[in-house]
TIZA-807209 format. One line per 8 residues: number of its first residue (from 1); their letters; for each residue z, x, y of C-alpha. Coordinates in Angstrom, 3 decimals. Example, Ala and Ser with C-alpha at 12.3 -4.5 7.8 and 13.67 -1.06 7.14 Angstrom:
! residues 2
1) AS) 7.800,12.300,-4.500; 7.140,13.670,-1.060
***
This chain:
! residues 418
1) XXXXXXXX) -116.894,-45.560,-0.511; -120.885,-45.946,-0.458; -122.258,-48.094,2.540; -123.990,-50.535,-0.050; -120.674,-50.894,-2.095; -118.903,-51.887,1.174; -121.564,-54.318,2.087; -121.541,-56.042,-1.323
9) XXXXXXXX) -117.747,-56.272,-1.023; -117.900,-57.932,2.266; -120.532,-60.392,1.103; -118.429,-61.323,-2.104; -115.197,-61.807,0.360; -117.434,-64.126,2.543; -118.593,-66.146,-0.431; -115.181,-66.692,-1.661
17) XXXXXXXX) -113.943,-67.884,1.726; -117.055,-70.254,2.016; -116.025,-71.889,-1.389; -112.366,-72.220,-0.160; -113.454,-73.850,3.055; -115.744,-76.174,1.175; -112.866,-77.231,-1.024; -110.655,-77.819,1.827
25) XXXXXXXX) -113.089,-80.093,3.296; -113.843,-82.063,0.229; -110.080,-82.544,-0.123; -109.554,-83.817,3.207; -112.509,-86.388,2.753; -111.217,-87.544,-0.333; -107.762,-88.042,1.188; -108.922,-89.914,4.349
33) XXXXXXXX) -111.535,-91.988,2.619; -110.371,-95.488,2.054; -110.868,-97.064,-1.483; -114.135,-98.828,-1.887; -113.839,-102.591,-1.686; -116.228,-105.441,-2.484; -117.580,-107.467,0.239; -114.511,-109.646,0.582
41) XXXXXXXX) -112.080,-106.757,1.006; -110.227,-107.426,-2.244; -110.256,-104.970,-5.101; -112.062,-106.226,-8.324; -109.283,-104.885,-10.618; -106.805,-107.112,-8.845; -108.546,-110.479,-8.973; -109.431,-110.427,-12.709
49) XXXXXXXX) -107.128,-107.896,-14.079; -104.564,-108.731,-17.046; -101.536,-110.766,-15.688; -99.013,-108.369,-13.771; -95.534,-108.048,-14.765; -93.615,-110.407,-12.142; -90.157,-110.075,-11.154; -87.783,-113.117,-10.840
57) XXXXXXXX) -88.466,-113.024,-7.140; -92.021,-113.999,-7.550; -91.259,-117.398,-8.447; -92.796,-119.323,-11.278; -94.538,-116.262,-12.604; -95.208,-117.712,-16.129; -97.981,-120.168,-14.730; -95.972,-123.216,-15.792
65) XXXXXXXX) -94.910,-125.943,-13.018; -91.303,-125.830,-11.901; -89.219,-128.588,-10.573; -88.048,-127.521,-6.955; -86.344,-130.678,-6.082; -85.962,-133.629,-8.328; -86.081,-136.991,-6.357; -85.214,-135.434,-3.131
73) XXXXXXXX) -87.054,-137.579,-0.924; -90.074,-135.572,-0.271; -93.047,-137.257,1.677; -96.625,-137.074,0.921; -97.031,-134.228,3.297; -96.703,-130.422,2.172; -98.591,-127.283,3.288; -98.480,-124.053,1.250
81) XXXXXXXX) -100.161,-121.018,2.557; -99.645,-117.350,2.641; -95.950,-116.581,1.772; -94.356,-119.790,3.519; -94.355,-123.459,2.746; -93.635,-126.447,5.008; -92.885,-129.996,3.804; -92.069,-133.400,5.172
89) XXXXXXXX) -89.408,-135.708,3.777; -89.518,-139.495,3.561; -87.336,-139.554,6.751; -89.589,-137.729,8.712; -87.535,-134.414,8.951; -89.566,-131.184,8.389; -88.409,-128.281,6.206; -89.646,-124.739,5.989
97) XXXXXXXX) -88.975,-121.699,3.866; -90.227,-118.421,2.672; -91.524,-115.267,4.870; -90.692,-115.669,8.611; -92.085,-112.228,9.794; -93.909,-113.899,12.603; -91.417,-116.873,13.203; -93.634,-119.209,11.055
105) XXXXXXXX) -90.714,-121.103,9.764; -89.604,-122.107,13.385; -85.913,-121.907,12.912; -85.337,-119.647,15.771; -85.187,-116.337,13.799; -87.218,-113.906,12.095; -85.362,-114.163,8.909; -86.868,-114.966,5.517
113) XXXXXXXX) -85.405,-118.112,3.726; -85.666,-118.738,0.076; -84.470,-122.483,0.365; -85.677,-124.839,2.851; -84.325,-125.131,6.248; -84.552,-128.018,8.358; -86.792,-127.548,11.855; -87.467,-130.927,13.266
121) XXXXXXXX) -87.534,-134.805,12.937; -90.085,-137.218,13.273; -92.845,-135.343,11.771; -96.026,-136.996,10.428; -98.115,-134.299,9.365; -98.422,-130.423,8.990; -100.752,-127.665,8.629; -100.158,-123.981,7.941
129) XXXXXXXX) -101.954,-120.659,7.980; -100.951,-117.358,6.667; -98.305,-117.079,9.209; -98.467,-120.036,11.586; -97.420,-123.802,11.366; -98.734,-126.751,13.082; -96.955,-130.150,13.002; -97.710,-133.414,14.654
137) XXXXXXXX) -94.978,-135.822,15.288; -94.784,-139.494,15.238; -95.475,-139.928,18.762; -98.963,-138.037,18.529; -97.622,-134.803,20.079; -98.668,-131.573,18.468; -96.231,-128.600,18.168; -96.839,-125.032,16.957
145) XXXXXXXX) -95.034,-121.823,16.138; -95.669,-118.562,14.252; -97.996,-115.855,14.686; -99.848,-115.893,18.094; -101.802,-112.483,18.266; -105.006,-114.632,18.907; -103.724,-117.388,21.179; -103.844,-119.555,17.912
153) XXXXXXXX) -100.502,-121.290,18.595; -102.226,-122.512,21.971; -99.521,-122.262,24.582; -101.247,-120.103,26.908; -99.577,-116.992,25.730; -100.154,-114.182,22.990; -96.316,-114.155,22.175; -95.048,-114.980,18.785
161) XXXXXXXX) -92.984,-118.152,18.719; -90.080,-118.508,16.281; -89.247,-122.171,17.473; -91.825,-125.095,17.910; -93.656,-125.246,21.321; -95.604,-128.361,22.373; -99.339,-127.810,22.507; -101.115,-131.339,23.061
169) XXXXXXXX) -100.650,-134.978,23.008; -102.334,-138.009,21.389; -103.396,-135.924,18.249; -104.488,-137.648,15.094; -105.135,-134.417,13.067; -104.848,-130.752,13.240; -106.001,-127.859,10.774; -104.768,-124.329,11.006
177) XXXXXXXX) -107.497,-121.743,10.260; -106.402,-118.019,9.665; -106.571,-117.106,13.198; -108.146,-120.285,14.875; -106.830,-123.919,15.182; -108.789,-126.986,15.339; -107.217,-130.326,16.559; -108.535,-133.975,16.551
185) XXXXXXXX) -107.486,-136.270,19.150; -107.126,-139.922,18.887; -110.184,-140.470,20.928; -112.358,-138.556,18.424; -112.771,-135.394,20.631; -112.343,-132.037,18.839; -110.285,-129.049,20.400; -109.985,-125.507,19.385
193) XXXXXXXX) -108.034,-122.295,20.183; -107.391,-118.760,18.899; -109.833,-116.472,17.580; -113.538,-117.082,17.846; -115.298,-113.950,16.689; -117.437,-115.728,14.093; -118.235,-118.730,16.181; -115.909,-120.842,14.476
201) XXXXXXXX) -115.290,-122.999,17.623; -118.583,-124.471,17.222; -119.502,-124.075,20.734; -117.383,-122.173,22.930; -119.211,-118.517,22.846; -117.604,-115.681,20.844; -114.373,-115.623,23.033; -110.637,-115.854,22.030
209) XXXXXXXX) -108.838,-118.771,23.515; -105.036,-118.935,23.900; -105.150,-122.416,25.564; -106.493,-125.579,23.836; -110.337,-125.938,24.730; -112.224,-128.958,24.274; -115.046,-129.175,22.263; -117.045,-131.804,23.914
217) XXXXXXXX) -119.201,-133.682,21.364; -122.735,-135.407,21.679; -125.537,-136.201,19.289; -125.383,-133.024,17.324; -128.622,-131.931,19.037; -128.702,-128.354,20.129; -131.178,-127.928,23.380; -132.704,-124.804,24.351
225) XXXXXXXX) -130.560,-124.862,27.429; -127.656,-124.948,25.353; -128.829,-122.123,23.208; -129.262,-119.861,26.317; -125.986,-120.473,27.228; -124.491,-118.979,24.262; -126.686,-116.021,24.568; -124.760,-115.631,27.977
233) XXXXXXXX) -121.411,-115.901,26.424; -120.460,-118.620,28.802; -116.555,-119.162,28.695; -116.612,-122.721,29.172; -116.759,-126.113,26.972; -120.146,-126.752,25.635; -120.842,-130.255,24.382; -122.078,-130.326,20.745
241) XXXXXXXX) -121.319,-133.711,18.944; -119.056,-136.803,18.998; -117.346,-139.071,17.081; -115.342,-136.698,14.843; -113.178,-138.384,12.098; -111.721,-135.323,10.451; -111.604,-131.610,10.353; -110.720,-128.647,8.303
249) XXXXXXXX) -110.357,-124.915,9.353; -111.308,-122.250,6.936; -110.920,-118.572,7.380; -113.427,-118.038,9.837; -115.451,-121.234,9.709; -114.821,-124.859,10.402; -115.880,-128.152,8.715; -115.906,-131.522,10.401
257) XXXXXXXX) -116.907,-135.090,9.184; -118.359,-137.597,11.838; -117.548,-141.197,11.694; -120.849,-141.740,10.300; -119.712,-139.793,7.134; -122.027,-136.664,7.934; -120.410,-133.232,7.203; -120.906,-130.362,9.603
265) XXXXXXXX) -119.868,-126.720,9.537; -120.055,-123.555,11.711; -118.614,-120.191,11.814; -118.976,-117.466,9.116; -121.160,-117.990,5.991; -120.921,-114.617,4.190; -120.732,-116.565,0.834; -122.726,-119.617,1.475
273) XXXXXXXX) -119.703,-121.633,2.674; -121.957,-123.145,5.549; -124.721,-123.684,3.177; -126.825,-121.402,5.136; -126.244,-118.515,7.610; -123.602,-117.597,10.046; -124.020,-120.042,13.081; -121.862,-120.838,16.131
281) XXXXXXXX) -123.601,-124.314,16.302; -122.928,-127.293,13.943; -124.926,-127.361,10.763; -125.271,-130.466,8.605; -124.219,-129.981,5.082; -124.408,-133.322,3.275; -123.642,-137.442,4.134; -121.216,-139.824,2.761
289) XXXXXXXX) -118.335,-137.309,2.934; -114.923,-138.855,2.815; -112.640,-135.523,3.158; -113.339,-131.918,3.024; -111.113,-128.680,2.443; -112.336,-125.567,3.847; -111.303,-122.391,2.123; -111.545,-118.600,2.739
297) XXXXXXXX) -114.879,-118.504,1.145; -115.600,-121.718,-0.606; -115.343,-125.313,0.407; -114.670,-128.716,-1.466; -115.881,-132.073,-0.432; -115.215,-135.466,-1.611; -117.796,-138.112,-1.028; -117.087,-141.693,-0.589
305) XXXXXXXX) -117.765,-142.633,-4.267; -115.274,-140.297,-5.396; -117.401,-137.340,-6.450; -116.242,-133.946,-5.767; -118.721,-131.295,-4.508; -118.511,-127.401,-4.282; -120.245,-124.527,-2.603; -119.593,-121.075,-1.416
313) XXXXXXXX) -118.107,-117.934,-3.255; -117.630,-118.518,-7.030; -116.349,-114.827,-8.125; -113.207,-116.582,-9.996; -114.990,-119.730,-10.935; -113.294,-121.561,-8.081; -116.366,-123.902,-7.609; -115.626,-125.386,-11.081
321) XXXXXXXX) -119.041,-125.676,-12.179; -118.613,-123.577,-15.486; -120.195,-120.461,-13.886; -119.186,-117.521,-11.698; -122.359,-117.632,-9.750; -121.945,-118.274,-5.799; -123.951,-121.489,-4.666; -125.021,-122.007,-0.911
329) XXXXXXXX) -125.746,-125.655,-1.657; -123.059,-128.342,-2.681; -122.802,-128.723,-6.538; -121.179,-131.587,-7.957; -117.860,-130.955,-10.162; -116.297,-134.267,-11.119; -115.966,-138.017,-10.280; -112.988,-140.305,-9.433
337) XXXXXXXX) -111.316,-137.756,-7.085; -108.789,-138.851,-4.454; -107.737,-135.374,-2.774; -108.418,-131.749,-3.143; -107.007,-128.390,-1.826; -108.537,-125.213,-1.683; -106.589,-121.930,-2.234; -107.648,-118.450,-2.364
345) XXXXXXXX) -110.157,-118.174,-5.195; -108.912,-121.397,-6.895; -108.933,-124.928,-6.446; -106.765,-128.097,-7.111; -107.810,-131.799,-7.098; -106.036,-135.002,-7.941; -107.946,-137.732,-9.369; -107.339,-141.500,-8.556
353) XXXXXXXX) -105.374,-142.041,-11.761; -102.679,-139.276,-10.291; -103.640,-136.546,-12.602; -103.824,-133.126,-11.213; -106.649,-130.632,-12.107; -107.142,-126.929,-11.301; -109.307,-124.176,-11.790; -110.434,-120.638,-10.481
361) XXXXXXXX) -108.286,-117.306,-10.282; -105.287,-117.237,-12.213; -103.887,-114.077,-12.281; -100.686,-115.108,-10.971; -100.537,-118.404,-12.973; -101.476,-120.451,-9.841; -103.646,-122.599,-11.838; -100.515,-123.929,-13.656
369) XXXXXXXX) -101.953,-124.191,-16.912; -99.186,-121.918,-18.614; -101.700,-119.188,-18.872; -103.173,-116.201,-16.922; -106.801,-116.958,-17.798; -109.306,-117.545,-15.040; -110.696,-120.696,-15.311; -114.417,-121.735,-14.235
377) XXXXXXXX) -113.985,-125.703,-15.226; -111.190,-128.010,-14.270; -108.137,-128.153,-16.450; -105.490,-130.829,-16.638; -102.177,-129.609,-15.096; -99.855,-132.679,-14.791; -99.583,-136.432,-14.018; -98.294,-138.727,-11.171
385) XXXXXXXX) -99.251,-136.477,-8.498; -99.539,-137.846,-4.985; -99.729,-134.637,-2.756; -101.061,-131.180,-3.331; -101.263,-127.968,-1.404; -102.897,-124.645,-2.709; -101.379,-121.634,-1.247; -102.723,-118.019,-1.541
393) XXXXXXXX) -101.342,-117.294,-5.067; -99.102,-120.120,-5.672; -99.451,-124.155,-5.603; -97.133,-127.038,-4.905; -97.532,-130.655,-5.879; -95.380,-133.791,-5.014; -94.958,-136.356,-7.579; -94.571,-140.134,-7.215
401) XXXXXXXX) -90.937,-139.987,-7.730; -90.736,-137.740,-4.883; -90.108,-134.401,-6.609; -91.501,-131.266,-5.557; -93.122,-128.806,-8.019; -94.464,-125.446,-7.779; -95.947,-122.625,-9.696; -97.599,-119.237,-9.371
409) XXXXXXXX) -96.503,-116.351,-7.281; -94.505,-117.025,-4.222; -92.639,-113.855,-3.407; -89.254,-115.736,-3.134; -90.822,-118.784,-2.089; -90.203,-120.523,-5.569; -86.898,-119.015,-6.461; -85.333,-122.510,-6.084
417) XX) -87.575,-124.036,-8.741; -86.136,-124.670,-12.313
***
């Protein structure tokens, strides 16, 4: 065979091998490359897609409220989050059901329960996160259990707890964020522990805490000296403001109302939920606040005149202003509001006449209007509501007759509902 022919053949073989190698590389990249997600990490097709076909284990998948315990003595306290729910009866007993993979039910096991199991007595208040529960007893003691991967239980360890452990005394209120906890004591001091990556403690540098750390409060004025301390990441309590009246912990941010009615916020603000940029120092949002509910990416506040205000992410119409446009400044939604609860991309509010209204993402029927249509304005759901809690993809309400109602997708949580 001529030398030229041999050379051409070798070049041809090399070309083929190069193409094969290139195809292998491209295939490996396509396999290892994660799916592209929007900025909040949730696929667009899942949020606003047509309603999925739900199994009977998904609960009230038809988007219609179901009775989960007619006149069963439920109190005015209920907390629904993630895949578990906790409620307090009129006799002070605390009951929990749903997912228990981190021990968040508190019954001493890690087994799920589709019906409520009794956890403790003398409970006065409860707050839950995705996989953690915080409860205040009538004597003011704070108890916690469940996921403790960031020290958010507050017992000085990083060990998950499947039974309640005591954390603090003299506690007036508590709010369980996704990975951090905020507690308000009877003297008006604010305490924080858990994950602090986004500065959601509001003054303890960006360090995790697995024990209760006091957030000492003064006048809300940040001095140059304090700013320098933050830049040094000092692991110590830093005084910020005083006279706190209430607190609500969001996903990676915190909202507090002072005794003068001013509303302050700090932490992550990727969607304008702080009405500004991400900060680890308190930033004033508005005045005349009566209550606040901090969500994952949006917030709702009720003013003393009963008006409801919203700001933050609005991709599913969860602000309720008739648009799907994010807002970094509070916008007025409705009047005569008594209470509000923020879920994942949806909102629920009870008016002073007891009527329950909801809006936002409805892909699992969590709005409760009998459809799977996303709502960007409030729609009426039911009457005679006294307490509400908006979970991840399901909602719960207690009516004046003591009955517990639920709807949406609860992954076994709502199996007991009619």
